[in-house]
C-alpha positions as CSV (number, residue, x, y, z in Angstrom):
1,M,117.3,21.5,287.6
2,I,117.1,25.1,286.2
3,K,115.5,25.3,282.9
4,K,117.4,27.1,280.2
5,K,115.7,29.7,277.9
6,S,115.8,28.7,274.4
7,H,116.9,31.2,272.1
8,M,115.8,29.4,268.7
9,K,113.3,32.1,267.8
10,W,116.1,34.5,267.0
11,S,119.4,32.9,267.2
12,W,119.3,32.6,263.2
13,I,120.5,36.3,263.1
14,F,123.9,34.9,264.1
15,M,123.9,32.7,261.2
16,V,122.7,35.3,258.6
17,L,125.5,37.8,260.2
18,F,128.0,35.2,259.9
19,I,127.1,34.8,256.2
20,V,127.1,38.4,255.2
21,L,130.1,39.3,257.2
22,S,132.1,36.5,255.5
23,I,131.0,37.5,252.2
24,I,132.0,41.0,252.8
25,D,135.4,40.1,254.3
26,I,136.4,36.3,254.4
27,R,138.5,36.9,257.4
28,F,135.1,36.8,259.4
29,G,134.9,33.0,258.4
30,V,136.9,32.1,261.2
31,L,134.0,33.1,263.4
32,G,132.6,29.8,262.3
33,F,135.1,28.2,265.0
34,I,132.5,29.5,267.6
35,C,129.9,27.3,265.9
36,M,132.2,24.4,266.3
37,T,133.6,25.1,269.9
38,V,130.5,26.2,271.8
39,P,128.5,22.8,271.6
40,M,131.6,21.0,272.6
41,Y,132.1,23.5,275.6
42,H,128.4,22.7,276.7
43,A,129.0,19.1,276.3
44,I,132.2,19.0,278.3
45,K,130.6,21.0,281.1
46,G,128.0,18.2,281.3
47,R,125.1,19.9,279.4
48,G,124.9,17.4,276.7
49,K,123.3,18.7,273.6
50,I,121.8,21.8,275.0
51,H,123.2,24.0,272.2
52,C,121.3,22.0,269.6
53,S,118.0,22.6,271.3
54,H,118.6,26.1,272.8
55,Y,120.9,27.9,270.9
56,C,122.0,26.7,267.5
57,P,121.9,29.4,264.9
58,R,121.8,26.9,262.0
59,G,119.1,24.8,263.6
60,S,117.1,28.2,264.3
61,L,117.6,29.4,260.7
62,L,116.4,26.0,259.3
63,G,113.4,25.8,261.6
64,N,112.3,29.3,261.1
65,F,112.7,29.7,257.4
66,L,111.9,26.3,255.9
67,K,108.6,25.6,257.7
68,N,106.7,27.1,254.7
69,V,108.6,25.4,252.1
70,S,109.3,22.0,253.7
71,L,107.7,18.8,252.3
72,Q,107.3,17.6,256.0
73,N,108.6,14.3,254.9
74,N,110.0,12.0,257.8
75,L,113.9,11.1,257.5
76,P,114.0,7.3,257.0
77,K,115.2,5.3,259.8
78,N,118.3,3.9,258.0
79,L,119.5,7.6,257.6
80,R,119.0,8.3,261.3
81,G,121.3,5.5,262.5
82,K,124.8,5.4,264.1
83,T,126.4,4.4,260.8
84,V,125.2,7.3,258.8
85,K,126.1,9.7,261.8
86,N,129.7,8.0,262.0
87,I,130.1,8.5,258.2
88,L,129.0,12.1,258.3
89,L,131.1,13.1,261.2
90,I,134.1,11.3,259.7
91,L,133.6,12.8,256.4
92,M,133.1,16.4,257.6
93,M,136.3,16.1,260.0
94,T,138.3,14.8,257.0
95,M,137.1,17.3,254.7
96,F,137.8,20.2,257.1
97,S,141.2,18.7,258.2
98,I,142.3,18.5,254.6
99,S,141.2,22.1,253.9
100,L,143.1,23.2,257.0
101,I,146.0,21.4,255.9
102,H,145.9,23.1,252.4
103,A,145.3,26.5,253.9
104,G,148.6,26.4,255.7
105,P,149.4,29.3,257.9
106,S,147.4,31.8,255.8
107,F,144.7,33.4,257.9
108,N,142.4,34.2,254.9
109,R,142.7,30.6,253.7
110,I,141.8,29.2,257.1
111,A,139.0,31.6,257.2
112,F,137.8,30.6,253.9
113,A,138.1,26.8,254.8
114,V,135.9,27.4,257.7
115,F,133.4,29.4,255.8
116,R,133.3,26.6,253.2
117,L,132.5,24.0,255.7
118,M,129.8,26.1,257.4
119,M,128.3,26.8,253.9
120,A,128.5,23.1,253.0
121,S,126.6,21.9,256.1
122,L,124.3,24.7,255.7
123,A,123.4,23.6,252.0
124,L,123.0,20.2,252.9
125,G,120.7,21.3,255.9
126,V,118.7,23.4,253.4
127,I,118.0,20.6,250.8
128,M,117.4,18.2,253.8
129,G,114.8,20.6,255.3
130,V,113.1,21.2,252.1
131,I,112.9,17.4,251.2
132,F,112.0,16.3,254.7
133,K,111.2,18.4,257.9
134,P,112.9,21.8,258.4
135,R,115.3,20.7,261.1
136,T,116.1,17.1,259.6
137,W,119.8,18.3,259.5
138,C,119.8,18.4,263.3
139,Q,119.1,14.6,263.3
140,V,122.3,13.9,261.6
141,C,124.3,17.1,262.5
142,P,128.0,16.1,263.2
143,M,128.2,18.7,266.1
144,G,125.1,17.3,267.8
145,Y,126.4,13.8,267.3
146,A,129.8,14.6,268.7
147,T,128.3,16.4,271.6
148,G,126.1,13.2,272.4
149,L,129.4,11.1,272.3
150,I,131.0,13.4,274.6
151,K,128.0,13.3,277.0
152,K,127.9,9.5,276.9
153,A,131.6,9.2,277.7
154,K,131.4,11.8,280.5
155,D,128.4,9.9,281.9
156,K,130.2,6.5,281.7
157,K,133.3,8.1,283.4
158,E,131.2,9.5,286.2
159,I,129.4,6.1,286.7
160,E,132.8,4.4,287.0
161,K,133.9,6.9,289.4
162,S,131.0,6.5,291.6
163,K,131.4,2.6,291.5
164,D,135.1,3.1,292.5
165,A,134.1,5.3,295.4
166,A,131.6,2.9,296.7
């Protein structure tokens, strides 16, 4: 298998650029959809959670900038479980869906809804990164968890296909 080069040393620039551009003009908030779709694209293509370990701008930002202020505590085991990840995924999806419904067809309001979701998850990531280790958010990230679920489902489907072919 070809080893993919990690961009984690510098991909944080995209997150900062997204924030700055969105503050200057909220319409840039729709660029947050890229952060939501790229991990799914990789998962659907069978690459699993490669986005998390090689490309994620949020993970890069947290890892590069919180290492000197983090208390370096481990995330308690009960917060790493499927229950917490499922709750967080459902909560984020619900929060985002309600925001999009309230936004209606207004492009600016949709952009703001995306920006608000991105900032809420970044704020939570920063808080967790200071209290625990810098990339603690990555352990419970709804996008990472969702891509893992897609990978599992895809693997299961391929196993069933190979059993049927045999």
